[in-house]
C-alpha positions as CSV (number, residue, x, y, z in Angstrom):
1,M,63.7,25.2,34.4
2,V,66.6,26.4,36.5
3,G,68.1,28.3,33.6
4,I,64.8,30.0,32.9
5,A,64.3,30.9,36.6
6,T,67.8,32.2,36.8
7,A,67.4,34.4,33.7
8,I,64.1,35.8,35.0
9,R,65.7,36.6,38.4
10,A,68.7,38.2,36.8
11,S,66.4,40.3,34.6
12,I,64.3,41.4,37.7
13,L,67.5,42.4,39.6
14,R,68.8,44.4,36.5
15,S,65.5,46.2,36.2
16,R,65.9,47.5,39.7
17,D,69.3,49.0,39.0
18,P,68.7,52.8,38.3
19,Q,71.7,52.9,35.9
20,D,70.5,49.9,33.9
21,V,67.0,51.4,33.6
22,K,68.5,54.7,32.5
23,N,70.6,53.0,29.8
24,W,67.6,51.0,28.7
25,L,65.3,54.0,28.5
26,S,67.9,55.9,26.6
27,T,68.3,53.1,24.0
28,M,64.5,52.7,23.7
29,S,64.0,56.4,23.3
30,N,66.5,56.4,20.4
31,C,64.9,53.3,18.8
32,L,61.4,54.8,19.0
33,L,62.5,58.2,17.6
34,T,64.1,56.3,14.7
35,I,61.0,54.3,14.1
36,T,58.6,57.2,14.2
37,K,60.7,59.0,11.5
38,S,60.0,56.1,9.1
39,T,56.6,54.9,10.2
40,L,53.4,56.7,10.5
41,W,51.2,55.0,13.1
42,A,48.4,57.5,13.1
43,P,45.3,56.4,11.1
44,C,43.9,58.5,8.4
45,E,40.5,60.1,8.8
46,D,37.6,57.6,8.9
47,E,40.0,54.7,9.4
48,L,40.6,52.3,12.3
49,V,44.0,50.8,12.8
50,M,43.9,47.3,14.4
51,N,46.6,45.3,16.2
52,S,45.3,41.8,17.0
53,N,47.2,39.4,19.3
54,S,44.1,37.3,19.8
55,S,45.8,34.2,18.4
56,I,48.6,34.4,21.0
57,D,47.9,33.1,24.4
58,W,50.1,35.4,26.5
59,C,48.9,33.8,29.7
60,S,50.4,30.4,28.7
61,A,53.6,31.5,30.4
62,H,52.0,30.9,33.8
63,F,55.2,30.3,35.8
64,G,53.6,27.4,37.7
65,F,50.1,28.9,38.1
66,P,48.0,27.7,35.2
67,D,44.9,29.9,34.7
68,G,46.2,32.1,37.5
69,S,48.4,34.5,35.5
70,K,47.2,37.5,33.6
71,F,48.6,39.6,30.7
72,H,48.2,43.3,30.7
73,T,49.2,45.9,28.2
74,A,49.2,49.7,28.5
75,G,47.8,52.2,26.2
76,F,44.9,52.8,23.9
77,W,43.9,55.8,21.9
78,T,41.3,57.0,19.5
79,D,41.1,55.0,16.2
80,Y,43.5,52.3,17.3
81,L,41.9,48.9,18.3
82,R,43.7,46.2,20.1
83,A,42.5,42.6,20.6
84,F,43.8,40.0,23.1
85,K,42.7,36.7,24.5
86,S,40.8,37.3,27.7
87,N,42.5,36.9,31.0
88,P,41.4,34.2,33.5
89,V,39.0,35.3,36.2
90,K,38.8,34.3,39.8
91,G,35.4,32.7,40.5
92,V,33.2,32.9,43.6
93,D,34.7,29.5,44.5
94,G,38.1,31.1,44.8
95,N,39.5,29.2,41.8
96,W,40.9,30.7,38.6
97,H,38.9,29.9,35.4
98,T,40.1,30.3,31.9
99,R,38.1,32.5,29.5
100,H,38.2,30.1,26.5
101,G,36.7,31.5,23.4
102,S,36.7,35.1,24.5
103,I,38.8,38.1,23.7
104,E,39.4,41.6,25.2
105,I,39.2,44.6,23.0
106,S,40.6,48.0,23.8
107,F,40.3,51.2,21.8
108,G,39.4,54.8,22.3
109,V,36.6,56.8,20.9
110,P,35.9,60.5,21.1
111,P,33.7,61.2,24.2
112,E,30.8,62.4,22.2
113,L,30.7,59.0,20.4
114,K,31.0,56.8,23.5
115,P,27.2,56.3,24.1
116,R,26.7,55.4,20.5
117,V,29.5,52.9,20.5
118,L,28.2,51.2,23.7
119,D,24.7,51.0,22.0
120,I,26.2,49.4,18.9
121,F,28.1,46.8,21.1
122,A,25.0,46.1,23.1
123,E,23.0,45.5,19.9
124,G,25.7,43.3,18.4
125,F,26.1,41.1,21.4
126,G,22.4,41.0,22.2
127,Q,22.9,42.6,25.7
128,N,21.9,45.7,27.5
129,S,24.9,48.2,27.3
130,D,25.0,48.4,31.1
131,D,25.4,44.6,31.6
132,S,28.8,43.6,30.2
133,V,30.5,46.2,28.1
134,Q,32.9,47.8,30.5
135,P,34.7,50.8,28.9
136,A,37.9,52.1,30.4
137,A,37.8,55.6,31.8
């Protein structure tokens, strides 16, 4: 455990060094530019690209706080769907509770389709669209 904690601490300290961040971003920029020249990530018309990590429990790296750590990822866009295991939630009792058996899905739809997508989800889950489907802005 000491080795893991030391490596994490060193990584945090490095990430606060402006020169290290500048070098990292420069390297990542070069890698991403190289990848985009050989890979087309954009879906074709009438297709939905999916990236599912729902079999991976990202919250299992809890750093001593089981069911109290959350995983977040940035970014969603039209026609690209991402699925992850749901994060734990803090209950009214003040304790963290796992969300076993549930997943979080993020994707973007054109604004004119948003009401229809919410209706489809509500019908599919047997709920009113105002109850539990919480779209991002």
